[in-house]
Structure formats: C-alpha cells, structure tokens
C-alpha positions in Angstrom: 87.3 107.5 99.3 87.6 109.5 96.1 84.2 110.5 94.8 82.5 109.0 91.8 80.5 112.0 90.7 81.7 111.6 87.1 79.9 108.2 86.8 76.3 107.5 85.8 74.1 107.4 88.9 72.1 104.5 87.4 75.2 102.5 86.6 76.6 103.3 90.1 73.5 101.8 91.6 74.0 98.6 89.7 77.7 98.6 90.5 77.0 99.1 94.2 74.5 96.2 94.1 77.1 93.9 92.4 79.8 95.0 95.0 77.5 93.8 97.8 77.8 90.2 96.4 81.0 88.3 97.2 81.2 86.8 93.7 81.8 90.1 92.0 84.3 92.9 91.9 83.6 96.2 90.1 86.1 98.4 88.3 85.4 102.0 87.5 87.0 104.1 84.9 89.1 107.0 86.2 87.5 110.3 85.3 88.7 112.5 82.4 91.4 114.9 83.5 90.3 118.2 85.0 92.3 121.1 86.6 91.6 122.3 90.1 93.4 125.4 91.2 92.4 127.6 94.2 89.8 130.0 92.9 91.0 129.0 89.4 93.7 131.7 89.9 97.5 131.7 89.6 99.8 128.9 90.8 99.7 128.6 94.6 102.7 129.0 96.8 102.8 125.4 98.0 105.4 122.8 97.1 105.3 121.8 93.4 105.2 118.2 92.3 105.5 117.3 88.6 104.1 113.9 87.7 105.7 112.7 84.4 105.6 109.8 82.0 107.5 109.1 78.8 106.8 106.8 75.9 110.0 106.0 74.1 111.3 104.4 70.9 113.1 101.8 73.0 114.6 101.0 76.4 118.1 102.6 76.0 118.3 106.2 77.1 121.6 106.5 75.2 120.3 105.2 71.9 116.5 105.7 71.9 114.4 108.8 72.2 111.1 110.1 73.8 108.2 109.8 71.4 105.6 111.1 73.9 105.9 113.2 77.0 103.3 114.1 79.5 103.6 116.4 82.6 101.2 117.4 85.3 101.8 119.8 88.1 100.4 119.4 91.6 100.7 121.7 94.5 100.8 120.5 98.1 101.0 122.1 101.6 103.5 121.2 104.2 101.6 118.1 105.2 101.6 116.8 101.6 97.9 117.6 101.2 96.8 118.7 97.7 96.2 122.4 97.2 95.7 122.4 93.4 96.6 120.7 90.2 96.7 121.4 86.4 97.4 119.3 83.3 98.4 116.8 82.2 100.1 118.5 79.2 101.3 116.1 76.5 103.3 116.2 73.3 104.3 113.8 70.6 107.8 113.6 69.0 108.8 112.4 65.6 111.8 110.0 66.4 113.2 110.7 62.9 113.6 107.0 62.2 111.4 103.9 61.7 109.6 102.9 64.9 110.0 99.3 66.2 106.6 97.6 65.5 106.7 96.3 69.1 106.6 99.9 70.4 103.6 100.6 68.2 101.9 97.5 69.6 102.5 98.7 73.2 101.7 102.4 72.8 99.3 102.5 69.8 101.6 105.1 68.2 102.7 104.7 64.7 104.5 106.7 62.0 101.2 108.3 61.0 100.8 109.8 64.5 104.4 110.9 65.0 105.4 112.3 61.6 106.3 116.0 61.9 105.4 116.1 65.6 107.6 118.1 68.1 107.6 118.5 71.8 107.3 122.1 73.0 110.6 122.0 74.8 110.4 125.5 76.2 107.0 124.8 77.9 108.0 121.2 79.0 111.3 122.3 80.5 109.6 125.2 82.2 107.1 122.9 83.9 109.8 120.5 85.1 112.1 123.4 86.2 109.2 124.8 88.3 108.8 121.5 90.2 110.5 120.9 93.5 110.1 117.1 93.0 109.5 115.0 89.9 107.4 111.8 90.3 107.2 108.9 87.9 106.2 105.2 88.3 109.6 104.1 87.1 111.9 107.0 87.9 115.1 105.2 87.1 113.8 104.8 83.5 112.1 108.2 83.0 114.8 110.3 84.6 117.4 109.1 82.2 115.4 110.1 79.1 114.3 113.4 80.6 117.9 114.4 81.6 119.2 113.4 78.2 116.7 115.7 76.5 117.1 118.4 79.1 120.6 118.2 80.5 120.1 121.4 82.6 117.6 119.5 84.7 120.3 117.0 85.9 120.3 116.8 89.7 116.6 117.5 90.1 114.9 115.6 93.0 112.9 112.5 91.8 110.6 110.2 93.5 109.4 106.7 92.3 105.9 105.7 93.1 106.7 102.1 92.2 109.6 101.5 94.6 109.4 104.2 97.3 105.9 103.2 98.6 105.8 99.9 100.4 102.7 98.7 98.5 103.0 95.1 99.9 102.9 96.4 103.5 99.8 98.4 102.6 98.1 95.3 101.4 98.6 95.5 97.6 99.6 92.3 95.7 101.5 94.0 92.8 103.4 97.2 92.1 102.5 97.9 88.4 100.3 100.9 87.9 97.4 98.9 86.4 97.6 96.4 89.3 97.5 99.1 91.9 94.6 100.8 90.3 92.7 97.5 89.9 93.3 96.8 93.6 91.5 100.1 94.4 88.7 99.4 91.9 89.7 101.6 89.0 91.0 101.2 85.5 92.4 103.5 82.8 93.7 103.4 79.3 97.3 102.4 79.5 100.6 103.1 77.7 99.8 106.6 76.5 101.7 109.2 78.5 98.9 111.6 79.4 96.5 108.8 80.5 99.2 107.2 82.6 100.1 110.5 84.3 96.5 111.2 85.2 95.9 107.6 86.4 99.0 107.9 88.6 97.7 111.1 90.1 94.3 109.5 90.7 96.1 106.5 92.4 98.2 108.7 94.6 95.2 110.7 95.8 93.7 107.6 97.5 93.9 107.6 101.2 94.9 104.8 103.6 96.0 104.3 107.1 99.4 102.6 107.7 99.0 99.0 109.0 100.5 100.0 112.3 98.0 102.8 112.8 98.4 106.6 112.6 96.6 109.1 110.4 94.9 108.3 107.2 97.1 109.8 104.4 97.2 110.0 100.7 99.8 107.9 98.9 101.2 111.1 97.5 102.0 112.3 101.0 103.6 109.0 101.8 105.7 109.2 98.6 106.8 112.8 99.4 108.0 111.7 102.9 109.9 108.8 101.4 111.6 111.0 98.9 112.5 113.5 101.6 114.2 110.9 103.7 117.9 110.2 103.0 118.8 106.6 102.7 122.1 104.6 102.7 123.6 102.6 99.9 125.5 99.6 101.4 128.2 98.5 98.9 129.6 95.0 98.9 132.9 95.9 97.3 135.3 93.1 96.4 132.6 90.5 97.1 133.8 87.1 95.8 131.9 85.8 92.7 130.8 82.9 94.8 128.6 85.3 96.9 126.7 86.5 93.8 123.5 84.4 94.4 123.5 85.1 98.1 123.6 88.8 97.5 120.9 88.7 94.8 118.7 86.7 97.1 119.0 89.4 99.8 118.0 92.1 97.3 121.3 93.5 96.2 121.6 94.7 92.6 124.7 95.0 90.5 126.2 98.5 90.0 128.3 98.3 86.8 129.8 101.7 87.6 131.4 100.4 90.8 131.6 97.7 89.9 130.0 96.1 93.0 126.8 94.8 94.5 124.7 97.3 96.4 121.4 97.7 98.3 119.5 100.7 99.5 118.4 100.7 103.1 117.2 103.1 105.8 120.2 104.4 107.8 119.1 102.6 110.9 119.6 99.2 109.2 123.1 99.8 108.0 124.9 98.4 111.1 122.8 95.3 111.0 123.5 94.8 107.3 127.3 95.2 107.8 127.1 92.6 110.6 125.3 90.2 108.2 128.0 90.8 105.6 130.7 90.0 108.2 129.0 86.8 109.3 128.7 85.7 105.6 132.4 86.2 104.8 132.2 89.4 102.9 134.8 92.1 103.0 133.9 95.1 105.1 131.0 96.8 103.4 131.1 100.5 102.7 128.2 103.0 102.7 127.2 106.3 101.2 124.2 108.5 101.8 121.8 109.2 98.9 118.9 111.7 98.6 116.2 112.2 96.1 118.7 114.0 93.9 120.8 110.9 93.4 118.5 108.0 94.2 117.1 107.2 90.8 120.2 107.7 88.6 
C-alpha cells in the first residue's frame, strides 16, 4: 500500500473510522508531486520510462495542436522496480488560433492562459529522447501529437496503461484513469497535463498480485512486461461486408490503411483465431508481428 504520510493524521483517523463501516468509501487526494532520486544525485543507470500527457486543441493530430505538454521521467531496475523519478515538467503552448470553447470547458485553459506561451522544445525533446519507453494512458492519441511535433522521435517504443494492462482481470470495473484511481481510493484534479501525469505515476506504483497467484507487483512493472512482449496482428483481409458485425463483436477494429479488419493477440492465440475465421467463412487470415515501436501507431 502506498503511504499516506502527506495527509492529516487527524483526518486519516476519521477516514479510517469511516472505512471500517460498510456504508462508506473514502477517497484520498494524491499528494503533490515530489522528486525522488538516489541520494538526490544524477540520473541513475536504470531503464528510463517517460510518462507523458498532452492537452490538445482538438482530436485530430493532423489539424490540431498540443496546448499543454507534461513529461515525467522514472527509472526502474531490471525487475521494473522504481529506482527514482523526477518531474513532471509541463509547458503551455499558444495554438495561434481561437480555442474551441468545449476544449476550455474540459481543460480549464482559455486564451488568457495560452497567449504567448511556448513549449520548451529543446528540453521536452531531450526528456523524451532520453526515455527507453514512453507511457501514456491513451498512447494511440498522444503518440500521434508527439511525433507530429517531434518527427525525429518517430519509432520510439510506447506503452499504453489503458489498453496493455488487463484491468478487468485485476478486478477493476473501468479503464479510465479517474475510475482506476477511484477504485484504489484516490482522486486527483483531472484534464491538466501535469496533474494527469502525476496521477498516472501514482496509479502505476500501486501493487497487486495477479489473480492466478505469483508475486505482488506494481502496475508499472506489469505494463513494462506487456510492452516488451511482441504481439500478433491478425488481419481479416478481403472479409465480406456481411461479416462486419461479427468481426466487431469479436473485438476487431477497422484499419483504414489496409483496408481490413484486424485484432491484436498474443502469438499463442493466432492459430486458434485463424481456425475461428475458417469456421466462419472468412478468407485465410494473415498475420504480422508488432512490438512497442509499432503497436500504438
């Protein structure tokens, strides 16, 4: 259990009393960000993980831009255990055009906050370039904006804490970051990049045993293992239109670049999936291997 030293002892006593009663659940605010480096010295030699979050002017990486960027570096040993961390560092960016009022409602950012602001690209790029793995809670979204702004980072390894941890199997009812935090008894200010990065770090530091047994591990260690494991994309090429709903129901998603329906699976499940396709009248399904360098593009 992550400690609660940042909370009021008197309030904690009341919270503990409430928690002992079945009619109450208690949420605690995550602490303010703090660095923790070995002996507060230089960056350690362990594997470097960058946790990132972007707030953007819209949903299109081709047409919209980053208006807030936050990055935090974590260092882990060979077993995925935390050695040290620093940040998050965050910057605002003037989009150079009027912001959609809906974005302001979501993020709390308006023209008065963004006017004249500029991301320190040299520093930000340096942090991301230092990382061996970049983590976000929606990597398919964030990676597109990051790589558009920093094209030289294309091909970096990414991990997605939303999709690459089997939260349902671990007993969680949802996958959104606020829902996961709530399940663990925490809450945080949402939709500002630095707060979201720190809250994700706090979430990933929680420890839990797998349902089938084994050691108690942090969710960050789980995520690193998932990112390091190659997976297979099964492609239902030339699938008849009449099979669309069947494929969607099985978890396939449409790849417009194919174009075809596809699903990502562990390599050991490919043969079973191809047999399922054959039984259901699909053309022979092809496969390709993906790693953390391609998975979230």
